[in-house]
Structures are given as structure tokens and as C-alpha cells.
C-alpha positions as CSV (number, residue, x, y, z in Angstrom):
1,M,190.6,-59.3,158.8
2,K,186.9,-59.6,158.9
3,L,184.1,-59.0,161.4
4,L,181.7,-61.8,161.6
5,K,179.5,-60.9,164.6
6,V,179.1,-57.7,166.7
7,R,177.2,-57.2,170.1
8,F,177.1,-54.1,172.3
9,D,175.1,-53.7,175.5
10,H,174.1,-50.8,177.9
11,L,172.7,-48.9,174.9
12,T,169.8,-46.3,175.5
13,M,168.2,-46.7,172.3
14,F,167.9,-50.4,171.8
15,E,165.5,-52.9,173.6
16,D,167.2,-54.5,176.5
17,G,170.0,-52.2,175.9
18,V,171.5,-54.7,173.2
19,F,172.6,-54.2,169.6
20,D,173.4,-57.6,168.0
21,I,174.3,-58.2,164.4
22,D,175.6,-61.0,162.2
23,L,177.9,-60.1,159.3
24,F,178.6,-63.7,158.1
25,A,176.3,-65.5,155.6
26,S,174.1,-67.7,157.8
27,D,172.1,-68.9,154.8
28,R,173.5,-71.3,152.0
29,V,175.8,-69.7,149.5
30,T,175.4,-71.0,145.9
31,A,178.3,-71.0,143.4
32,S,176.7,-68.3,141.3
33,D,176.2,-65.9,144.3
34,E,178.9,-63.3,144.2
35,S,177.5,-61.2,147.0
36,A,179.1,-63.3,149.6
37,F,182.8,-63.6,150.1
38,E,184.4,-67.0,151.0
39,L,186.8,-67.0,153.9
40,A,187.2,-70.7,154.5
41,D,185.4,-73.8,153.5
42,H,181.5,-73.0,154.1
43,L,182.4,-69.9,155.8
44,Y,181.4,-66.6,154.1
45,V,180.8,-63.0,154.8
46,N,178.2,-60.9,153.1
47,C,179.5,-58.0,150.9
48,I,176.3,-56.0,151.4
49,V,174.7,-55.4,154.6
50,A,171.3,-53.4,154.7
51,L,169.9,-51.7,157.8
52,A,166.3,-50.5,157.1
53,G,164.0,-48.6,159.3
54,I,161.7,-45.7,159.7
55,N,162.9,-42.6,161.6
56,A,164.3,-42.9,165.3
57,T,164.9,-46.7,165.1
58,G,168.7,-46.5,165.7
59,K,170.1,-46.8,162.1
60,T,172.7,-44.1,162.5
61,T,173.6,-45.3,166.1
62,A,174.0,-48.9,164.5
63,L,176.4,-47.5,162.0
64,N,178.4,-45.7,164.6
65,L,178.6,-49.0,166.7
66,L,179.9,-50.8,163.6
67,E,182.5,-48.0,163.2
68,L,183.6,-48.3,166.7
69,A,183.8,-52.1,166.5
70,C,186.0,-51.8,163.5
71,R,188.3,-49.2,165.2
72,I,188.8,-51.4,168.3
73,V,189.5,-54.6,166.2
74,D,191.9,-52.6,163.9
75,G,194.0,-51.5,166.9
76,S,193.3,-48.0,166.5
77,P,192.5,-45.7,169.5
78,A,188.7,-46.0,170.4
79,R,188.1,-42.3,169.6
80,G,187.9,-39.8,166.8
81,G,187.4,-41.1,163.3
82,A,184.0,-40.0,161.9
83,L,182.2,-40.7,165.2
84,P,180.1,-37.8,166.4
85,S,181.0,-36.0,169.6
86,T,177.6,-36.8,171.1
87,F,178.2,-40.6,170.5
88,P,178.8,-41.5,174.2
89,A,175.3,-40.6,175.0
90,A,174.2,-43.8,173.2
91,F,175.5,-45.7,176.3
92,D,174.0,-45.7,179.8
93,G,177.1,-47.3,181.5
94,P,180.2,-49.3,180.7
95,S,179.4,-51.4,177.6
96,K,180.6,-54.8,176.8
97,L,181.5,-55.4,173.2
98,K,181.6,-58.9,171.9
99,C,182.8,-59.6,168.4
100,V,184.0,-62.6,166.4
101,V,187.0,-61.8,164.0
102,W,188.6,-63.8,161.2
103,H,192.2,-63.1,160.8
104,A,195.0,-64.8,158.8
105,G,193.1,-68.1,158.6
106,R,191.9,-68.2,162.2
107,L,188.9,-67.2,164.3
108,Y,188.9,-65.1,167.5
109,L,186.4,-63.9,169.9
110,L,187.1,-60.5,171.6
111,E,185.2,-59.4,174.7
112,S,185.9,-55.8,175.7
113,V,184.5,-53.6,178.4
114,L,184.6,-50.0,177.3
115,Q,183.6,-46.8,179.1
116,A,183.1,-43.3,177.8
117,V,185.6,-40.7,179.1
118,E,185.6,-37.1,178.6
119,G,186.4,-36.3,175.0
120,G,189.1,-34.1,173.6
121,D,189.6,-32.3,170.3
122,D,189.5,-35.6,168.4
123,G,185.9,-36.4,169.3
124,P,184.5,-39.0,171.8
125,E,186.9,-41.2,173.6
126,F,186.6,-44.5,175.3
127,A,188.7,-46.4,177.7
128,F,189.2,-50.2,178.3
129,S,188.7,-51.5,181.8
130,D,188.7,-55.2,181.0
131,E,189.3,-57.3,178.1
132,V,189.9,-60.8,176.9
133,I,190.7,-62.3,173.5
134,Y,190.1,-66.0,172.9
135,S,191.1,-68.2,170.0
136,L,188.2,-70.5,168.5
137,P,188.8,-73.9,166.9
138,A,188.1,-74.8,163.4
139,K,184.7,-76.4,164.3
140,A,183.5,-72.8,165.0
141,L,183.4,-72.2,161.2
142,K,180.1,-74.1,161.0
143,R,177.2,-71.6,160.7
144,A,175.2,-73.4,163.4
145,A,178.1,-72.6,165.9
146,L,178.6,-69.1,164.9
147,A,174.7,-68.3,165.3
148,S,174.8,-68.7,169.0
149,W,177.1,-66.4,171.4
150,T,176.7,-69.3,174.0
151,D,178.1,-71.9,171.8
152,I,181.0,-69.6,170.6
153,K,181.9,-69.0,174.3
154,E,181.9,-72.8,175.0
155,L,184.3,-73.4,172.1
156,A,186.7,-70.4,173.1
157,S,190.2,-70.7,174.8
158,P,191.7,-67.7,176.5
159,L,194.5,-66.2,174.5
160,C,195.3,-62.8,176.2
161,D,193.9,-61.1,179.3
162,R,194.3,-57.4,179.4
163,A,195.0,-57.7,183.2
164,Q,197.8,-60.2,182.8
165,M,199.4,-59.0,179.5
166,P,203.2,-59.2,179.1
167,D,205.0,-56.0,179.4
168,S,205.9,-56.1,175.7
169,W,202.3,-56.2,174.8
170,A,201.1,-53.7,177.4
171,A,203.4,-51.1,175.9
172,L,201.1,-51.6,172.5
173,T,197.9,-51.0,174.4
174,P,197.3,-47.6,176.2
175,P,193.9,-47.4,177.9
176,D,192.2,-46.5,174.7
177,V,193.5,-49.2,172.6
178,S,192.3,-52.7,172.5
179,V,194.5,-55.9,173.2
180,A,193.5,-56.6,169.6
181,A,196.4,-54.2,168.7
182,A,198.9,-56.6,170.2
183,V,197.2,-59.8,169.2
184,L,195.7,-59.2,165.7
185,A,196.6,-55.9,164.2
186,K,200.5,-56.4,164.2
187,D,200.0,-57.3,160.5
188,F,199.1,-53.9,159.4
189,G,198.5,-55.1,155.8
190,H,195.3,-57.0,157.1
191,R,193.7,-54.5,159.3
192,V,190.1,-53.6,159.5
193,R,189.6,-50.4,157.5
194,A,186.3,-48.7,157.8
195,T,185.3,-45.7,155.8
196,T,182.1,-43.8,156.9
197,L,180.2,-41.5,154.7
198,R,177.4,-39.6,156.5
199,D,176.9,-36.5,154.3
200,G,177.9,-35.4,150.8
201,G,181.5,-36.5,151.5
202,F,182.9,-34.5,148.6
203,R,186.4,-33.7,149.0
204,L,188.5,-34.3,145.7
205,T,192.1,-33.5,146.0
206,E,193.7,-35.2,143.1
207,Q,193.0,-36.6,139.6
208,F,192.4,-40.4,139.3
209,N,191.8,-42.7,136.5
210,G,188.3,-42.8,135.5
211,L,187.1,-39.8,137.1
212,D,185.2,-38.6,134.0
213,D,183.7,-41.9,133.7
214,V,182.3,-41.8,137.3
215,L,181.0,-38.4,136.7
216,R,179.2,-39.2,133.6
217,V,177.3,-41.9,135.4
218,F,175.6,-39.3,137.6
219,D,175.6,-36.4,135.0
220,S,175.8,-37.4,131.3
221,G,176.6,-33.7,130.3
222,I,180.1,-33.5,131.9
223,E,182.8,-33.9,129.3
224,H,185.9,-33.6,131.6
225,L,186.9,-32.5,135.1
226,E,190.5,-31.6,135.9
227,V,191.8,-31.1,139.4
228,R,194.3,-28.5,140.1
229,D,196.2,-27.2,143.1
230,S,195.4,-30.2,145.3
231,G,191.7,-29.7,145.0
232,R,191.5,-25.9,145.6
233,A,190.6,-25.2,141.9
234,F,188.8,-27.3,139.1
235,V,188.6,-26.9,135.4
236,L,185.2,-28.3,134.4
237,T,183.9,-28.8,130.9
238,F,180.3,-29.7,130.0
239,T,179.6,-31.0,126.5
240,G,179.4,-28.4,123.8
241,R,180.7,-25.6,126.3
242,D,183.8,-24.0,127.1
243,P,185.8,-25.0,130.2
244,I,185.1,-23.0,133.4
245,T,187.4,-22.7,136.3
246,V,185.8,-23.0,139.8
247,S,186.8,-23.3,143.5
248,E,185.9,-26.4,145.5
249,R,182.8,-24.5,146.7
250,G,182.0,-23.4,143.3
251,L,182.1,-26.8,141.9
252,T,179.6,-28.0,144.4
253,E,177.4,-25.1,143.3
254,V,177.6,-26.0,139.7
255,L,177.2,-29.7,140.0
256,S,173.9,-31.2,141.3
257,S,173.8,-32.4,144.8
258,G,173.2,-36.0,143.4
259,T,176.4,-35.8,141.4
260,V,178.4,-34.4,144.5
261,R,177.0,-37.3,146.5
262,G,177.6,-39.9,143.9
263,L,181.1,-38.8,143.2
264,G,182.0,-39.0,147.0
265,L,180.3,-42.4,147.3
266,V,182.0,-44.0,144.4
267,Q,185.4,-42.6,145.2
268,R,185.3,-44.0,148.7
269,A,183.9,-47.3,147.4
270,M,186.8,-47.6,145.0
271,R,189.2,-47.1,148.0
272,V,187.4,-49.8,150.1
273,L,187.1,-52.3,147.1
274,R,190.9,-52.1,146.8
275,S,191.6,-52.7,150.5
276,G,188.8,-55.3,151.2
277,G,187.7,-53.0,154.1
278,Y,184.2,-51.5,155.1
279,L,182.1,-48.8,153.6
280,L,179.5,-47.5,156.0
281,V,177.0,-45.2,154.5
282,D,174.2,-43.5,156.3
283,E,171.0,-43.0,154.2
284,V,172.6,-44.2,150.9
285,E,169.6,-42.9,148.9
286,N,170.2,-39.3,149.9
287,H,170.2,-37.1,146.6
288,L,170.5,-40.3,144.4
289,N,167.7,-42.1,142.5
290,R,167.3,-45.8,143.0
291,Q,169.0,-47.0,139.7
292,L,172.1,-45.1,140.8
293,V,172.1,-46.6,144.2
294,N,171.8,-49.9,142.6
295,V,174.8,-49.2,140.6
296,V,176.8,-48.7,143.8
297,L,175.4,-52.0,145.3
298,D,176.4,-54.0,142.3
299,L,180.0,-52.9,142.7
300,F,180.1,-54.8,146.0
301,A,178.0,-57.8,144.6
302,A,180.4,-58.9,141.9
303,R,183.8,-60.6,142.3
304,K,185.2,-58.5,139.3
305,T,184.7,-55.3,141.0
306,N,185.2,-56.7,144.7
307,P,187.8,-59.4,144.5
308,N,188.9,-58.7,148.1
309,G,185.6,-59.3,149.9
310,A,184.9,-55.5,150.9
311,T,181.7,-54.9,152.6
312,L,179.2,-52.1,152.1
313,V,177.0,-51.5,155.1
314,F,174.2,-48.9,154.4
315,T,171.2,-47.6,156.2
316,T,167.9,-46.6,154.3
317,H,164.5,-45.4,154.8
318,Y,163.3,-46.7,151.6
319,P,162.3,-50.5,151.3
320,Q,162.4,-50.6,147.5
321,L,166.3,-50.5,147.6
322,L,166.1,-53.9,149.6
323,D,164.5,-55.7,146.7
324,H,167.9,-55.3,144.9
325,V,169.6,-57.2,147.7
326,H,168.8,-60.8,146.7
327,R,170.1,-62.6,150.0
328,K,167.9,-62.7,153.1
329,D,170.5,-62.9,155.8
330,N,172.1,-59.5,155.0
331,V,169.0,-57.5,155.5
332,F,168.1,-56.2,159.0
333,F,165.0,-54.3,160.0
334,L,165.3,-51.8,162.8
335,A,162.0,-51.9,164.5
336,R,160.7,-49.4,166.9
337,R,159.0,-50.7,170.0
338,D,157.7,-49.1,173.2
339,F,160.8,-50.3,175.2
340,G,163.4,-49.3,172.6
341,A,164.5,-50.3,169.0
342,R,165.5,-53.8,168.1
343,V,167.3,-55.5,165.2
344,V,165.5,-58.1,163.3
345,K,167.2,-60.3,160.8
346,Y,165.0,-60.6,157.8
347,A,166.0,-64.4,157.3
348,D,164.8,-65.1,160.9
349,R,161.3,-63.9,160.2
350,V,160.9,-64.6,156.5
351,K,161.8,-68.0,154.9
352,R,160.6,-67.6,151.3
353,I,163.2,-66.1,149.2
354,E,160.7,-64.8,146.5
355,N,159.0,-62.5,149.0
356,K,159.5,-58.9,148.3
357,K,161.5,-57.3,151.1
358,S,160.0,-53.9,150.5
359,E,156.4,-55.3,150.8
360,V,157.3,-57.1,154.1
361,F,158.8,-53.8,155.5
362,A,156.0,-51.6,154.4
363,S,153.3,-54.0,155.6
364,N,154.6,-53.8,159.2
365,F,154.9,-57.7,159.3
366,V,157.8,-57.1,161.6
367,K,156.2,-54.7,164.0
368,G,157.7,-51.4,164.3
369,T,158.8,-51.0,160.6
370,A,156.0,-48.7,159.8
371,P,154.3,-45.9,161.7
372,R,151.6,-46.9,163.9
373,Y,148.1,-46.6,162.5
374,A,146.9,-44.7,165.5
375,D,149.7,-42.1,165.2
376,V,149.1,-41.7,161.5
377,R,145.5,-41.2,162.1
378,A,146.1,-38.5,165.0
379,L,148.4,-36.7,162.6
380,K,145.8,-36.5,159.9
381,E,143.3,-35.4,162.4
382,L,145.6,-32.7,163.7
383,V,146.3,-31.3,160.3
384,A,142.7,-31.3,159.4
385,E,141.8,-29.5,162.4
386,E,144.6,-26.9,161.9
387,V,143.8,-26.4,158.4
388,S,140.1,-26.0,159.1
389,D,140.9,-23.4,162.0
390,E,143.0,-21.5,159.7
391,R,140.3,-21.3,156.9
């Protein structure tokens, strides 16, 4: 099961209240390009999706929306997961989700109206007030058709209306579960699995093959790490030193923050690469240098390490990372405007492949991807004045 397009409305942060993103490959895919995964003839999904923007442009909110879309299509309750308890504040009313889903050789359009309700101990909760799922014909596989929500809707044939479900299906769909649970997610071997990494994400409970090899990528001085007592104790050996036994907290104090972050990132990447699911990473560059981030990106951009078409969606402040993503249709700039943030697909604004994405981002070619000159000048003047007064 794969997501091809996602759209939410009634969002407080985004321009016109809309977040809209394509996850399919809208540009041509060459035979040598392994960073896009083929679903059917001429239909590909991108295995890497980059969301770049300066502060307060909605990158984290975008990641939360994609996680929520995965949970809905997956047939999981629209609550909990890694979503923050404050997430419902991202909406200013009932929101309509539209998403195109590929499942078991067929395309579907899901339209769901969801509304935030008072959350419980499991985090934010949403309930569905209206839903319809449609089937899409084979002609919808064409990139031109998938580019337009209007064209998609014209091709769609109603398959299931939440208000008119058979009793047997209704039993599978409580108020916080989508009709996708009854129509799509019955085959649990092909569900959409999303793993989100927002912080260090370090929680190692068992030994796994290659653990030492992973650790040495981030710290070449490590000789061996042994996991004991379900992750409550560890025996760590640095090259040329005697082994030491530490607790989980002690391990995070002995290892660098980059090693901890890298281990958590690769551990989750391996899990997602096996399942063909989604790894959502907020600020992928945190605690890691650019070359180590590129190593992780490369895991998703090669068929040998990504045979099941898993997708890495990451946010970043640093445009230099974008130059390692060679496609144009999988990079999105989140640009800040006076009336809210907006999502701009790089391929829609820049046609030349050889252009450096980092230079396009930093130059403010897409308005809102760099701080405004007047704001920067005002900051400098303020600091100069404060420093002068202090002196």
C-alpha cells in the first residue's frame, strides 16, 4: 500500500488553509534511477521526499499531517502514535483529507472529513463525520491525470460511503477509524506503516545483526556493544580499552549525541526498509554531519538496500542536503508568506536539472525560503544598538 497524493484543508499555518503534496514521481524516471520505485507501468513513487524550509514554515506540521494520513489509510485509529498532544490546534475546523492510494494493483481515492475531539491518554483524537472511498480506473495511472485533483475526481467511481456502509463493515469502523479499514486494510500484510523520528529516538532493547557495523559508521572507535536485560544494561567496548557496563542512560552519556541519533535513525530505517513503509524524520541533520546524513539517504535510493520501495520523508533547515537528492519532483520548499506557509514543488518552479537546489533555496528564488532582508537588517541594527548601549 502506497500513498501517492495527500491534501488537507482548514489548517491554521498554511496559505488558504491547504497542505497539498505529491508522493508519486511526476517527472520521467530513467532505467538507472533507483530512487523511484515502480508500482505499475509508468507509475512510480519517490523513495526520498525532502521538505526544506526556514523556521516556522510548517515543516513539522507537514510531517504530522503525513503521519496522520498514513494512520487513516492504514485503518489504525486516528489518534496516538507519535503525534503531539497539541496537534489538533493545527486545524481551525473540520478538515477534509483527500488522498490517492495504491493497493494490491489498484488505485483508490479516499475523501474523509475529520474533526478533532477531546483527547485522552493516547494523545490527540479525531473522529470521522463523513467519508467516501472511490475506485480509480487504469487511465488514472498517467502522471498527467494524477497531477490534478479535478481530473482524479472525474475518473472516480464511488465504492463505499461511510453513511451507507453494510453492517458488517460498520463493525470495523468506529468513529475514529476510516472506512479504509474495511476496504483497504483487511490485508494486514500490505498496510501503510509509518515510523516517525522526532528526537534522538534511541531505544535499543535487543541485539541485532550488524549492530557493531552500524555503530562504527558513526564512531569508528567502538569495537563492540552487547545488549543485556532487554536494554536495561549494556557492555560497551572501545578499541584498546576494557569493556564497561552501563545503563541505558549511561550509554547515552558515554556515546556522542551524533552516535545515539545515528543509531536510532539507522535502526528505524532498517525496519522500514524491510516492510516497505514510511520513515518520517524531523530535522534529519540534527547531531549528524552531512556525509552521515547522505549515507542514510543512500539506503533509500538504491534497490539493493530498498527492494520494497520504502519512503524516507525528512525535513531540513540546511539546503546543502538537497544537492544529494538528484530528482526534482521529490523536493518541496515550505515558504513563509504573510498569509501563511505554502508548499512549493521544486520541479514546478525550476526546470533545469543541473541547478543546485541549495543555491535556489538560499537565494530566495522561491519567495519565503530565506529570511527577509528587512528583518535581517533590523536584527543587525538591534544587536548593534544593544551592544553599543552595553558598552
